[in-house]
Backbone bond lengths (Angstrom), bond angles and torsions (degrees), N, CA, C in turn:
res aa  C-N    CA-C-N  psi(-1)  N-CA   C-N-CA  omega(-1)  CA-C   N-CA-C  phi
1 X - - - 1.448 - - 1.529 108.90 -
2 X 1.320 116.37 145.58 1.463 121.37 179.82 1.525 109.34 -108.56
3 X 1.329 115.56 133.80 1.462 121.35 -178.88 1.518 110.48 -128.88
4 X 1.332 115.45 142.49 1.466 122.06 173.39 1.524 108.94 -98.81
5 X 1.314 115.45 127.28 1.463 122.04 -179.56 1.522 108.69 -121.68
6 X 1.328 115.18 135.99 1.470 120.73 172.00 1.521 106.93 -113.60
7 X 1.321 116.20 116.72 1.462 122.24 177.70 1.522 108.16 -102.41
8 X 1.326 115.68 120.65 1.463 121.80 -179.86 1.526 107.22 -113.24
9 X 1.323 116.17 106.26 1.469 121.29 -174.88 1.524 108.59 -159.55
10 X 1.321 116.52 142.45 1.468 120.16 -177.47 1.526 113.55 -87.34
11 X 1.326 118.56 -1.10 1.462 121.25 -179.49 1.526 110.44 -102.28
12 X 1.332 116.91 114.96 1.464 121.79 -178.86 1.529 111.55 -58.38
13 X 1.334 117.42 -36.84 1.468 120.67 -179.82 1.524 111.68 -61.08
14 X 1.319 117.30 -34.68 1.465 121.40 179.87 1.534 109.48 -65.55
15 X 1.310 117.47 -41.75 1.468 121.41 178.33 1.533 110.25 -62.43
16 X 1.324 115.52 -43.04 1.461 120.74 -179.35 1.529 110.90 -65.08
17 X 1.323 116.65 -47.31 1.469 120.29 179.54 1.523 112.06 -63.05
18 X 1.321 117.22 -44.34 1.460 120.39 -179.71 1.525 109.95 -60.05
19 X 1.312 116.58 -45.73 1.456 120.78 179.78 1.529 111.01 -59.27
20 X 1.321 117.28 -45.84 1.468 121.60 179.87 1.526 111.77 -61.79
21 X 1.316 117.38 -46.31 1.461 120.32 -177.35 1.528 111.95 -71.06
22 X 1.324 117.83 -33.66 1.460 119.84 175.80 1.527 110.91 -65.65
23 X 1.318 116.99 -37.60 1.467 121.15 178.54 1.525 111.86 -64.96
24 X 1.318 117.30 -27.08 1.463 121.56 -178.50 1.528 112.46 -77.53
25 X 1.317 117.72 -13.57 1.458 120.75 -178.94 1.521 110.46 -74.12
26 X 1.332 116.00 125.60 1.460 120.82 177.16 1.522 109.63 -86.10
27 X 1.312 116.03 142.60 1.455 119.95 174.50 1.513 115.57 92.53
28 X 1.335 117.83 -8.25 1.457 120.89 179.70 1.526 109.03 -134.45
29 X 1.305 114.95 148.82 1.459 120.57 173.90 1.521 106.90 -116.06
30 X 1.309 115.19 130.09 1.468 120.38 -179.12 1.521 109.27 -117.71
31 X 1.318 115.30 130.77 1.459 121.21 171.66 1.527 104.89 -108.20
32 X 1.326 115.87 112.35 1.460 120.12 -175.13 1.517 110.75 -107.67
33 X 1.317 114.92 126.13 1.452 121.41 171.11 1.520 107.40 -106.99
34 X 1.321 116.36 152.34 1.452 121.22 -173.62 1.519 111.87 -126.82
35 X 1.324 114.23 146.40 1.461 121.77 172.56 1.524 107.36 -137.01
36 X 1.342 116.47 141.11 1.470 120.49 -173.51 1.524 114.17 -94.51
37 X 1.335 117.55 -3.17 1.463 120.40 176.01 1.527 108.12 -158.68
38 X 1.306 116.56 168.79 1.456 120.91 -176.18 1.515 114.00 -61.90
39 X 1.325 117.05 -39.76 1.475 120.51 -179.37 1.525 109.89 -62.67
40 X 1.315 116.60 -46.37 1.458 120.89 178.35 1.534 109.98 -65.18
41 X 1.328 117.01 -35.16 1.460 121.11 177.85 1.521 112.27 -62.78
42 X 1.322 116.56 -43.17 1.476 121.43 177.69 1.530 109.34 -62.16
43 X 1.335 116.69 -46.01 1.464 121.40 179.97 1.529 111.02 -63.64
44 X 1.333 116.39 -41.97 1.465 121.43 -178.98 1.532 110.74 -66.19
45 X 1.322 117.14 -40.38 1.463 120.85 178.55 1.527 109.70 -59.80
46 X 1.316 116.47 -46.00 1.463 121.69 179.74 1.529 110.86 -63.28
47 X 1.321 116.49 -44.73 1.466 121.76 -179.77 1.526 110.71 -61.79
48 X 1.331 116.84 -48.98 1.464 120.83 -178.93 1.524 110.95 -62.35
49 X 1.324 116.18 -42.95 1.473 120.40 179.39 1.523 110.29 -61.58
50 X 1.320 116.51 -41.58 1.461 121.81 179.35 1.520 112.99 -65.62
51 X 1.330 116.42 -25.59 1.469 121.49 179.25 1.526 111.75 -90.06
52 X 1.340 116.84 3.50 1.462 120.02 -178.27 1.520 113.52 80.39
53 X 1.336 116.56 16.85 1.468 121.54 179.47 1.528 110.60 -119.65
54 X 1.325 115.91 44.88 1.467 120.24 -179.27 1.537 109.21 -53.59
55 X 1.337 116.68 130.31 1.466 119.05 179.24 1.536 112.29 -60.21
56 X 1.315 114.94 134.33 1.460 120.56 174.91 1.524 110.20 -71.45
57 X 1.327 115.49 -28.15 1.466 121.56 176.51 1.525 108.35 -151.79
58 X 1.325 114.87 143.08 1.463 122.10 172.97 1.522 106.15 -112.51
59 X 1.319 116.16 125.50 1.464 121.78 174.64 1.520 106.65 -101.76
60 X 1.328 115.63 112.67 1.465 121.79 -168.78 1.527 111.67 -113.25
61 X 1.319 115.84 118.30 1.462 120.67 171.07 1.527 107.88 -70.90
62 X 1.305 117.27 160.50 1.464 120.31 -179.40 1.516 113.11 -96.73
63 X 1.311 116.87 -48.70 1.466 120.74 -174.82 1.523 109.92 -101.01
64 X 1.352 114.06 107.39 1.464 120.92 -179.03 1.526 108.92 -143.10
65 X 1.330 116.50 157.80 1.464 119.22 174.88 1.528 110.54 -73.15
66 X 1.300 117.17 169.23 1.461 127.37 176.39 1.529 111.24 70.21
67 X 1.352 117.77 -60.90 1.461 121.80 177.24 1.527 107.55 -148.08
68 X 1.339 116.79 128.76 1.460 119.49 -178.65 1.530 111.35 -78.40
69 X 1.322 115.39 172.30 1.454 121.28 -176.99 1.512 114.72 -66.95
70 X 1.327 117.87 -27.93 1.464 120.93 178.69 1.531 109.44 -65.64
71 X 1.323 116.24 -50.98 1.468 120.43 -179.10 1.529 111.10 -65.83
72 X 1.332 117.00 -41.85 1.467 120.41 179.92 1.531 110.86 -63.05
73 X 1.324 116.58 -41.46 1.464 120.45 177.34 1.524 110.40 -59.00
74 X 1.327 116.14 -47.49 1.461 120.76 179.31 1.513 112.90 -60.25
75 X 1.333 116.28 -41.66 1.467 119.73 -177.94 1.530 111.88 -69.28
76 X 1.323 116.69 -40.91 1.472 119.45 178.11 1.526 109.84 -63.53
77 X 1.324 116.38 -45.00 1.467 119.85 -178.30 1.528 112.18 -69.14
78 X 1.319 116.68 -26.44 1.465 120.29 175.64 1.528 110.23 -65.09
79 X 1.338 116.27 -39.79 1.466 120.37 -179.63 1.528 112.13 -84.45
80 X 1.333 117.31 -26.10 1.470 121.61 179.86 1.528 108.95 -145.50
81 X 1.334 117.07 90.94 1.473 120.41 -178.61 1.525 113.76 -59.65
82 X 1.318 117.66 -16.91 1.464 120.53 179.67 1.521 114.11 -91.63
83 X 1.319 117.31 4.42 1.468 120.17 -178.80 1.531 110.18 -59.77
84 X 1.314 115.55 139.62 1.460 123.37 -177.38 1.530 108.47 -100.40
85 X 1.344 115.89 87.00 1.470 121.05 -174.19 1.523 109.76 -107.30
86 X 1.331 114.83 127.99 1.459 122.25 174.22 1.521 108.04 -122.06
87 X 1.299 115.45 138.27 1.458 120.41 176.98 1.518 108.18 -72.96
88 X 1.319 116.53 140.82 1.453 122.41 176.37 1.523 105.51 -129.12
89 X 1.330 114.94 95.60 1.463 119.51 -167.33 1.515 112.23 -150.96
90 X 1.309 115.43 159.20 1.459 121.48 170.51 1.527 110.04 -93.67
91 X 1.343 116.61 -6.08 1.468 121.69 -176.96 1.526 111.35 -93.97
92 X 1.332 115.57 56.91 1.460 119.13 177.59 1.524 109.54 -79.73
93 X 1.302 115.07 155.31 1.474 122.65 178.70 1.529 112.27 58.81
94 X 1.336 115.62 37.84 1.464 121.34 178.09 1.526 108.71 -120.81
95 X 1.305 115.98 167.73 1.469 120.51 177.97 1.525 111.45 -62.46
96 X 1.334 116.43 -38.33 1.463 119.40 -178.32 1.537 110.07 -66.26
97 X 1.323 117.78 -35.70 1.466 120.27 175.47 1.531 109.37 -64.58
98 X 1.314 116.86 -45.89 1.469 120.93 178.93 1.529 110.63 -58.87
99 X 1.332 116.72 -40.50 1.471 121.06 178.85 1.536 110.77 -62.98
100 X 1.320 116.89 -41.52 1.470 120.47 -179.43 1.528 110.87 -68.84
101 X 1.307 117.04 -36.75 1.462 119.96 176.59 1.533 110.26 -66.51
102 X 1.335 116.27 -39.30 1.471 119.89 175.52 1.525 111.06 -64.35
103 X 1.328 117.01 -32.29 1.465 121.61 179.26 1.531 111.47 -72.20
104 X 1.340 116.71 -13.54 1.457 119.63 174.67 1.514 116.96 123.66
105 X 1.333 118.31 0.05 1.463 119.16 174.86 1.526 108.47 -60.46
106 X 1.317 116.58 143.36 1.466 121.33 -173.56 1.515 114.67 -85.60
107 X 1.319 116.90 -14.55 1.457 120.35 -179.20 1.514 110.15 173.08
108 X 1.331 115.11 -173.08 1.457 120.82 -176.29 1.520 110.53 -132.92
109 X 1.316 115.65 135.31 1.460 122.56 169.29 1.523 105.92 -111.43
110 X 1.314 116.44 128.07 1.454 121.77 -175.64 1.532 110.48 -84.33
111 X 1.325 116.54 124.39 1.464 121.07 178.03 1.525 112.26 -61.77
112 X 1.306 116.52 -23.30 1.458 120.22 -176.50 1.529 112.94 -80.36
113 X 1.329 117.08 -6.46 1.461 121.14 -179.95 1.520 109.63 -77.96
114 X 1.312 116.76 156.07 1.456 123.18 174.74 1.536 109.65 -51.55
115 X 1.320 117.11 134.57 1.462 121.26 -174.68 1.523 112.42 -64.14
116 X 1.328 118.19 -34.59 1.460 120.15 176.95 1.530 110.06 -63.86
117 X 1.324 116.66 -39.13 1.463 120.43 176.83 1.530 110.32 -66.39
118 X 1.316 116.79 -37.22 1.463 120.94 178.90 1.529 110.28 -62.13
119 X 1.325 116.86 -46.64 1.461 120.04 178.66 1.530 109.74 -63.43
120 X 1.330 117.47 -40.30 1.462 120.57 176.42 1.518 111.93 -59.94
121 X 1.324 116.59 -40.81 1.466 120.80 178.52 1.528 110.78 -66.76
122 X 1.324 117.25 -38.87 1.470 121.18 177.95 1.527 109.75 -62.79
123 X 1.334 116.87 -45.53 1.462 120.95 178.61 1.521 110.41 -61.25
124 X 1.329 117.40 -43.76 1.476 120.95 178.32 1.535 110.94 -59.03
125 X 1.310 116.52 -44.19 1.466 121.01 179.19 1.527 110.08 -62.06
126 X 1.328 116.08 -47.67 1.458 120.10 -177.11 1.528 111.88 -65.72
127 X 1.309 117.19 -40.33 1.462 120.21 -178.39 1.528 112.21 -72.01
128 X 1.326 117.30 -22.45 1.464 119.97 179.63 1.530 112.53 -94.19
129 X 1.340 116.54 -5.68 1.474 120.45 -178.80 1.513 111.29 -79.04
């Protein structure tokens, strides 16, 4: 199965690691687009959707420059209430995580978890959507 993923995170290393671990998954093909801040993530989501490549999942960091993950989540969901947004953060069990969940994020994937487990969780989410 082929899935489109939008990763919104200000750390270049996170984009590189995610791409590497997604490539290691057997049985699935992932097309990953990247945005380095929330504002760019909102714009990228709109652009991809307009091109017929709506992301199957958005992995949203919380703390980023220009626009944080809470505001970006709200803006994406305002334009597409069906967007499948999951937080991808080390800031679990914090007020900012609670705010993003209230804004409509569907859940949280912890950056501190083993990357193979993270990819497994992403596949589980996508296959159950």
